[in-house]
TORVO-977090 format. One line per field, with one value per residue (C-alpha): z, x, y; residue in three letters. Coordinates in steps of 0.05 Angstrom, whole numbers, plus 5000, padded with zeros to 4 digits. Layout:
REM residues N
z	(Z,...);
x	(X,...);
y	(Y,...);
code	(ALA,...);
REM end
This chain:
REM residues 579
z	(5480,5451,5480,5475,5476,5496,5483,5492,5449,5423,5387,5330,5311,5283,5335,5408,5474,5489,5416,5415,5474,5451,5382,5414,5458,5400,5359,5416,5434,5364,5391,5417,5378,5394,5378,5384,5411,5403,5431,5393,5427,5368,5296,5274,5306,5264,5201,5209,5203,5234,5241,5202,5243,5257,5238,5310,5306,5289,5279,5299,5326,5337,5370,5379,5446,5416,5389,5419,5355,5346,5403,5391,5399,5439,5508,5526,5588,5631,5606,5619,5690,5701,5673,5718,5780,5764,5739,5800,5844,5808,5816,5890,5901,5867,5910,5975,6027,6026,6016,5954,5910,5956,5932,5949,6002,6041,6037,6048,6025,5968,6016,6019,6075,6037,6024,5972,5931,5929,5907,5853,5828,5827,5790,5739,5721,5720,5669,5629,5629,5609,5552,5528,5531,5493,5445,5478,5525,5488,5482,5551,5584,5552,5565,5610,5657,5668,5683,5732,5768,5773,5798,5852,5875,5875,5915,5968,6039,6036,5971,5980,5934,5899,5823,5775,5712,5670,5717,5710,5634,5638,5687,5646,5583,5618,5651,5584,5552,5608,5601,5525,5531,5559,5491,5452,5421,5442,5499,5460,5454,5385,5408,5476,5501,5454,5484,5541,5573,5567,5573,5584,5569,5614,5666,5649,5588,5568,5637,5639,5574,5605,5667,5625,5586,5651,5678,5617,5597,5656,5618,5667,5664,5665,5674,5657,5680,5665,5698,5747,5707,5770,5785,5715,5723,5789,5758,5699,5743,5786,5726,5688,5674,5650,5693,5761,5827,5829,5760,5780,5846,5816,5759,5807,5849,5788,5766,5837,5844,5775,5792,5857,5821,5767,5820,5859,5799,5758,5762,5758,5757,5727,5747,5709,5771,5847,5844,5804,5848,5911,5879,5862,5932,5961,5915,5942,5897,5931,5938,5921,5851,5836,5791,5774,5700,5678,5608,5556,5514,5451,5472,5405,5377,5437,5436,5395,5441,5504,5483,5449,5482,5514,5462,5498,5512,5585,5601,5569,5606,5565,5579,5535,5540,5524,5539,5590,5658,5695,5671,5709,5659,5697,5757,5711,5679,5748,5769,5707,5725,5789,5751,5706,5767,5786,5716,5666,5606,5620,5567,5569,5511,5517,5467,5460,5433,5463,5453,5457,5462,5536,5522,5466,5512,5565,5514,5496,5570,5579,5519,5546,5614,5582,5543,5607,5650,5597,5549,5489,5512,5472,5492,5456,5432,5360,5371,5359,5422,5438,5487,5530,5529,5465,5450,5399,5372,5366,5293,5273,5242,5310,5338,5280,5322,5395,5411,5387,5432,5493,5467,5463,5536,5597,5645,5630,5673,5693,5731,5733,5789,5759,5725,5710,5681,5661,5591,5578,5639,5615,5546,5579,5620,5557,5531,5594,5616,5688,5708,5756,5768,5815,5861,5823,5802,5789,5783,5845,5826,5756,5776,5836,5859,5790,5791,5834,5858,5889,5914,5862,5858,5889,5837,5886,5901,5827,5810,5864,5838,5766,5786,5826,5765,5716,5759,5768,5702,5736,5778,5715,5682,5740,5747,5672,5669,5728,5697,5631,5666,5706,5646,5606,5664,5679,5622,5556,5510,5522,5597,5587,5537,5579,5641,5606,5577,5647,5673,5616,5633,5707,5698,5648,5691,5754,5722,5660,5621,5634,5571,5558,5507,5460,5403,5332,5353,5407,5465,5523,5524,5595,5616,5553,5593,5638,5712,5720,5674,5732,5781,5786,5765,5710,5668,5664,5593,5534,5488,5431,5444,5447,5441,5488,5507,5450,5490,5497,5421,5386,5355,5285,5308,5314,5375,5400,5393,5455,5483,5536,5594,5649,5678,5619,5604,5532,5488,5421,5359,5313,5257,5298,5313,5371,5403);
x	(2951,3020,3051,3123,3119,3187,3198,3256,3261,3190,3142,3143,3188,3157,3192,3202,3167,3104,3092,3020,2994,3031,2999,2930,2942,2962,2903,2854,2872,2868,2848,2919,2984,3040,3113,3150,3221,3245,3307,3325,3360,3387,3408,3357,3302,3319,3326,3256,3226,3165,3092,3043,3033,2964,2945,2955,3030,3071,3146,3188,3258,3301,3368,3405,3424,3460,3518,3556,3560,3611,3653,3633,3677,3741,3736,3778,3821,3767,3713,3759,3771,3697,3680,3731,3703,3630,3641,3684,3627,3579,3627,3636,3561,3555,3610,3585,3548,3551,3476,3475,3458,3409,3339,3290,3256,3320,3340,3309,3369,3330,3285,3280,3332,3386,3446,3474,3411,3425,3497,3474,3422,3473,3524,3474,3447,3517,3538,3476,3491,3563,3540,3494,3550,3602,3555,3557,3598,3602,3678,3690,3648,3695,3759,3818,3793,3729,3769,3813,3753,3721,3787,3794,3722,3725,3789,3767,3758,3682,3676,3640,3686,3752,3748,3800,3821,3775,3718,3731,3729,3664,3633,3654,3624,3558,3552,3567,3511,3463,3481,3475,3411,3454,3485,3420,3398,3326,3324,3317,3256,3238,3240,3217,3215,3157,3110,3061,3078,3131,3105,3160,3133,3184,3237,3311,3335,3265,3252,3322,3306,3242,3281,3330,3273,3242,3309,3323,3253,3207,3162,3125,3140,3092,3125,3088,3117,3079,3136,3186,3249,3292,3263,3279,3350,3358,3331,3377,3437,3422,3416,3475,3533,3577,3604,3637,3606,3635,3606,3537,3540,3557,3507,3452,3470,3465,3397,3370,3393,3364,3297,3293,3306,3254,3202,3219,3215,3157,3092,3054,3073,3027,3044,3007,2991,2996,3059,3096,3067,3096,3165,3158,3136,3196,3241,3214,3153,3102,3036,2997,3028,3015,2957,2948,2929,2919,2944,2890,2879,2837,2776,2740,2778,2755,2683,2656,2686,2666,2594,2581,2561,2616,2645,2709,2734,2714,2779,2830,2878,2910,2973,2992,3055,3128,3170,3224,3247,3207,3142,3160,3131,3169,3123,3063,3083,3092,3025,2992,3020,2980,2918,2922,2918,2851,2825,2854,2821,2855,2898,2947,2960,3022,3018,3078,3148,3216,3244,3318,3369,3356,3282,3298,3340,3285,3233,3276,3282,3206,3193,3241,3208,3138,3162,3188,3127,3076,3099,3053,2990,2941,2874,2884,2941,2927,2918,2970,2996,2983,3017,2968,3015,3022,3071,3044,3062,3012,2998,3021,2978,2956,2938,2925,2880,2892,2819,2804,2860,2825,2758,2783,2804,2760,2811,2869,2930,2988,3047,3096,3145,3162,3107,3092,3023,2993,2969,2947,2902,2867,2857,2827,2782,2758,2740,2700,2746,2759,2832,2881,2944,3003,3010,3064,3069,3001,2962,2919,2903,2881,2842,2806,2757,2744,2795,2835,2904,2956,3028,3083,3128,3074,3054,3007,2966,2964,2940,2885,2858,2857,2821,2769,2750,2753,2702,2655,2630,2578,2633,2675,2617,2605,2679,2686,2626,2652,2722,2696,2656,2717,2762,2714,2709,2783,2828,2801,2835,2779,2790,2865,2859,2806,2850,2910,2866,2845,2916,2941,2889,2905,2981,2975,2924,2967,3036,3029,3092,3110,3129,3157,3116,3154,3133,3159,3221,3237,3220,3180,3105,3083,3019,3019,3001,2939,2952,2906,2950,2999,2946,2933,2863,2815,2833,2779,2793,2761,2816,2826,2864,2938,2925,2916,2855,2831,2842,2916,2926,2969,2933,2935,2895,2953,2982,3049,3110,3124,3181,3181,3225,3256,3322,3335,3289,3309,3255,3240,3251,3194,3222,3215,3142,3101,3126);
y	(5474,5463,5400,5377,5300,5271,5197,5149,5087,5089,5136,5155,5097,5033,4990,5007,5017,5055,5073,5051,5091,5153,5148,5139,5199,5245,5221,5225,5296,5325,5393,5402,5408,5359,5370,5303,5299,5227,5195,5131,5072,5032,5042,4990,5030,5090,5048,5020,5090,5122,5103,5147,5210,5239,5311,5333,5319,5380,5378,5318,5325,5262,5248,5181,5153,5094,5136,5194,5234,5289,5313,5386,5447,5441,5471,5532,5534,5567,5519,5459,5483,5494,5425,5391,5424,5409,5338,5324,5348,5301,5242,5257,5256,5189,5160,5189,5146,5070,5067,5111,5052,5017,5004,5060,5018,5016,5089,5157,5196,5228,5264,5340,5346,5308,5354,5306,5315,5390,5377,5329,5380,5436,5394,5369,5438,5468,5415,5432,5506,5492,5447,5502,5554,5513,5475,5406,5363,5298,5299,5327,5272,5221,5260,5246,5301,5262,5199,5235,5264,5195,5165,5218,5208,5132,5130,5179,5152,5157,5118,5051,5011,5020,5020,4994,5031,4987,5004,5078,5073,5035,5084,5144,5114,5098,5166,5200,5160,5179,5253,5258,5299,5355,5366,5372,5438,5428,5479,5544,5588,5561,5488,5462,5534,5547,5495,5502,5435,5381,5310,5258,5188,5154,5168,5167,5206,5230,5259,5290,5326,5353,5374,5415,5447,5469,5494,5538,5561,5549,5501,5454,5379,5320,5251,5186,5120,5055,5019,5049,5064,5059,4990,4967,4991,4953,4889,4897,4910,4849,4804,4833,4787,4845,4901,4897,4916,4987,5001,4977,5014,5082,5075,5056,5117,5162,5135,5141,5213,5229,5197,5236,5302,5285,5270,5333,5379,5351,5389,5323,5250,5197,5125,5071,5031,5029,4986,5040,5094,5062,5062,5136,5154,5117,5157,5223,5239,5284,5247,5310,5311,5237,5218,5145,5137,5065,5047,5051,4989,4979,4939,4937,4877,4836,4859,4801,4749,4786,4796,4729,4664,4623,4575,4556,4487,4477,4440,4487,4533,4590,4629,4689,4731,4740,4679,4697,4672,4725,4693,4629,4579,4525,4533,4535,4468,4436,4465,4436,4368,4373,4397,4335,4290,4321,4337,4286,4321,4388,4419,4478,4526,4570,4626,4672,4681,4699,4769,4753,4697,4687,4678,4630,4587,4590,4567,4507,4489,4494,4449,4397,4400,4393,4332,4301,4316,4299,4244,4237,4202,4160,4132,4065,4022,4041,4116,4169,4201,4275,4321,4361,4421,4461,4517,4567,4635,4692,4705,4636,4581,4554,4623,4671,4717,4734,4744,4673,4647,4676,4652,4581,4578,4567,4599,4647,4637,4683,4654,4712,4727,4795,4835,4907,4920,4852,4866,4795,4795,4858,4828,4766,4811,4846,4776,4760,4704,4682,4687,4655,4695,4704,4765,4803,4876,4908,4842,4851,4924,4902,4841,4870,4817,4788,4732,4685,4707,4661,4672,4668,4607,4563,4510,4474,4537,4554,4484,4485,4552,4526,4462,4501,4542,4484,4447,4506,4535,4580,4613,4622,4657,4704,4722,4733,4780,4820,4822,4850,4904,4925,4927,4970,5019,5026,5005,5033,5082,5132,5136,5143,5201,5236,5231,5263,5318,5337,5334,5379,5431,5427,5436,5493,5530,5525,5533,5577,5592,5665,5703,5773,5811,5858,5904,5903,5942,5891,5936,5908,5921,5942,5909,5868,5806,5810,5807,5748,5707,5700,5677,5601,5583,5604,5665,5718,5741,5705,5681,5633,5569,5586,5661,5721,5764,5807,5871,5853,5853,5906,5967,5937,5877,5828,5797,5821,5775,5734,5693,5639,5655,5615,5638,5683,5742,5756,5787,5757,5800,5819,5776,5713,5725,5697,5634);
code	(MET,HIS,ILE,GLY,LEU,ILE,THR,GLU,GLY,GLY,TYR,PRO,TYR,VAL,ILE,GLY,ASP,ALA,GLY,LEU,TRP,CYS,ASP,ARG,LEU,VAL,ARG,GLY,LEU,GLY,GLN,HIS,GLU,PHE,ASP,ILE,TYR,ALA,LEU,SER,ARG,THR,GLU,ARG,GLN,GLU,ALA,GLU,GLY,TRP,VAL,PRO,LEU,PRO,PRO,GLY,ALA,GLY,ARG,VAL,ARG,THR,ALA,PRO,LEU,TRP,THR,ALA,GLY,LYS,ASP,GLY,ALA,ALA,LEU,GLY,ARG,ARG,ALA,ARG,ARG,ARG,PHE,ALA,GLU,VAL,TYR,GLY,GLU,LEU,ALA,THR,VAL,LEU,CYS,THR,ALA,PRO,GLY,SER,ALA,ALA,PRO,PRO,GLU,ALA,SER,SER,ALA,SER,GLY,PRO,ALA,ASP,PRO,GLU,ALA,ASP,ARG,PHE,ARG,SER,ALA,LEU,TYR,SER,LEU,ALA,GLU,LEU,ALA,ARG,ASP,VAL,GLY,GLY,LEU,THR,GLY,ALA,LEU,ARG,SER,GLU,ALA,ALA,LEU,ARG,ALA,LEU,GLU,HIS,ALA,CYS,ARG,ALA,PRO,HIS,ALA,PRO,ARG,THR,ALA,ARG,VAL,SER,ASP,LEU,LEU,ASP,ILE,ALA,ALA,GLN,VAL,GLU,ARG,ALA,LEU,ARG,PRO,LEU,SER,LEU,ASP,TRP,TYR,GLU,ASP,ASP,THR,LEU,GLY,ALA,VAL,ASP,LEU,CYS,HIS,ALA,THR,SER,GLY,GLY,ALA,ALA,ALA,LEU,THR,GLY,LEU,LEU,ALA,GLY,HIS,PHE,THR,GLY,VAL,PRO,LEU,LEU,VAL,THR,GLU,TYR,GLY,ALA,GLN,LEU,ARG,ALA,HIS,TYR,LEU,GLY,ALA,LEU,GLY,ALA,THR,GLU,GLY,THR,SER,PRO,VAL,ARG,THR,LEU,LEU,ALA,ALA,PHE,HIS,ARG,ARG,LEU,ALA,ALA,GLU,VAL,TYR,ARG,THR,ALA,ALA,CYS,ILE,THR,PRO,GLY,ASN,ALA,HIS,THR,ARG,ARG,TRP,GLN,GLU,ARG,CYS,GLY,ALA,ASP,ARG,SER,ARG,LEU,ARG,THR,VAL,HIS,PRO,GLY,MET,GLU,ALA,SER,ARG,PHE,THR,GLU,VAL,GLY,GLU,SER,ALA,ASP,ARG,SER,ASP,PRO,TRP,THR,LEU,VAL,TRP,VAL,GLY,ARG,VAL,GLU,PRO,GLY,LYS,ASP,LEU,VAL,SER,LEU,LEU,HIS,ALA,PHE,ALA,GLU,VAL,ARG,LYS,GLU,VAL,PRO,ARG,ALA,ARG,LEU,ARG,LEU,VAL,GLY,ALA,PRO,ALA,ASP,ALA,GLU,GLY,GLN,ALA,TYR,LEU,GLY,HIS,CYS,LYS,ALA,LEU,ALA,ALA,GLN,LEU,PHE,PRO,ASP,GLU,ALA,GLU,GLY,VAL,HIS,ASP,VAL,GLY,ASP,ASN,PRO,VAL,SER,PHE,GLU,GLU,ALA,GLY,GLY,PRO,GLU,ALA,PRO,ASP,LEU,ALA,GLU,VAL,TYR,ALA,ALA,GLY,ALA,VAL,VAL,VAL,LEU,SER,SER,VAL,VAL,GLU,GLY,PHE,PRO,THR,SER,LEU,VAL,GLU,ALA,MET,PHE,CYS,GLY,ARG,ALA,THR,VAL,SER,THR,ASP,ALA,GLY,ALA,VAL,VAL,GLU,VAL,ILE,GLY,GLY,THR,GLY,LEU,VAL,VAL,PRO,PRO,ARG,ASN,PRO,ARG,ALA,LEU,ALA,GLN,ALA,CYS,VAL,ALA,LEU,LEU,ARG,ASP,PRO,GLU,ARG,ARG,GLU,ARG,LEU,GLY,ALA,ALA,ALA,ARG,ALA,ARG,ALA,LEU,GLU,LEU,PHE,THR,VAL,GLU,GLN,ASN,VAL,GLU,ALA,PHE,HIS,GLY,ILE,TYR,LEU,GLU,ILE,VAL,SER,HIS,ALA,PRO,VAL,ARG,ARG,VAL,LEU,VAL,ASP,GLU,ALA,GLY,ASP,PRO,LEU,PRO,PHE,GLY,ALA,PRO,ALA,GLU,SER,HIS,VAL,PRO,GLY,LEU,TRP,THR,GLY,THR,ARG,ALA,LEU,GLY,GLY,ARG,PRO,ARG,TRP,ALA,TRP,ALA,PRO,ASP,GLY,THR,THR,ALA,PRO,VAL,ARG,ALA,THR,GLY,ARG,SER,GLN,GLU,PRO,VAL,THR,ALA,ALA,GLU,GLY,ALA,ARG);
REM end
């Protein structure tokens, strides 16, 4: 098959999100051809370059989301009038209904009977068609006409809040950034129109690109979300210090409407866990098109630790992760203070580093709290004091190898209040370690019955669970063995690649891209495509991968040129060849 892999802020760039699993997918499905369409988020990401691409990767097309680029051709009078009408309709939809920015649990407005969803869909695709006709809308989306349309919509009686001029400028800039995929030239028959399937590796801009490819060429869309994009937007909006309430309200409404349209249109949606799946269902995703595919992780580097005899310190607790407020290390430190009262020999190793300035400040706060809770202790008057809590960085001199960090601990702890897919827990499971974790995100789904789970923000419950395992080595061994078996069954790269291979086959067999066959002169070939090619299910003719049945070939033994079609039914010329 010919797959169009659409990424945002990740693969094939060296730095970014989701790069590792995309690379493993392309390498694991070497029998297929992948064209990569990458949207970059920062200038630094582009400057760092790409990872080495496997043989299965075909061409790579990139576009920046961090800069608007050129304004494009100036719009004529008719195009300006059309843009004002369509953009005004989009702005009106975003400002309609006070609950338009409510979390998905509190609203069902994105359901199939929602008239505002139809208006949003019509406005979105009308903007896309206009962008295709005039060569892009980058300048128009930042124009005075866009500001006037937003002002009119925000000051209408049904609008939830009144926006100031500064708010309108901010909203226009954010909407323009979100709609930058509309101005791309990726939706022709020699780009995304030439693939059998579009696979968007996230929601948001990547999924919007796949939506537009399906709208113009009829290519089916597969959307993978290992964390709900809409949830991430809500969390970011709630924690944002910049932007006023009207700005956050309208942007949340836009992202919710876009997510609902993505879930309605996609041929298949693959959440990474049940937590993400519930968000998708609340946003209108059809359960029949949901397939949970757990992230695949490399188990080989933990094999030696998992299969060797236990050589851990029986009194050491280990935490591994990114240092940020959502990990709630403050509760973990208070819980460890309770553990020390019951098990004086206990030690706590915190292995991780902050990702930004907020994380750096949080790390400093945690170190100060640890120094206050656990002053350096010494067994005798002539001994040097030692703090039972250590802060280490993975790859540093104290923790050069992550597998050895897990091997040194008797129990691995997770104290998060906000969590997506708990990577550190899966790594600990590969190492055969017992775990104590808080009930956040997909933790319960990952752990199953192989570890102890306590409520978040409850240091006493966390401490009791840790003490129970520290005092019972036989129980730790049983839980660790069960955890390793579960991880090897559910969370390996092999199961992830095999799952996507089956989903690719299922989508293409049930939603084949319909193409118009033409001869060398450009005239249509009647009966050039077998009738069974339009019937969902297995095709009766024997054909090579990516080709057509031998009896459908041209008299000279070659296949006829072909063009993917969606809304347009234009035949491809002989010079262009088969697409």
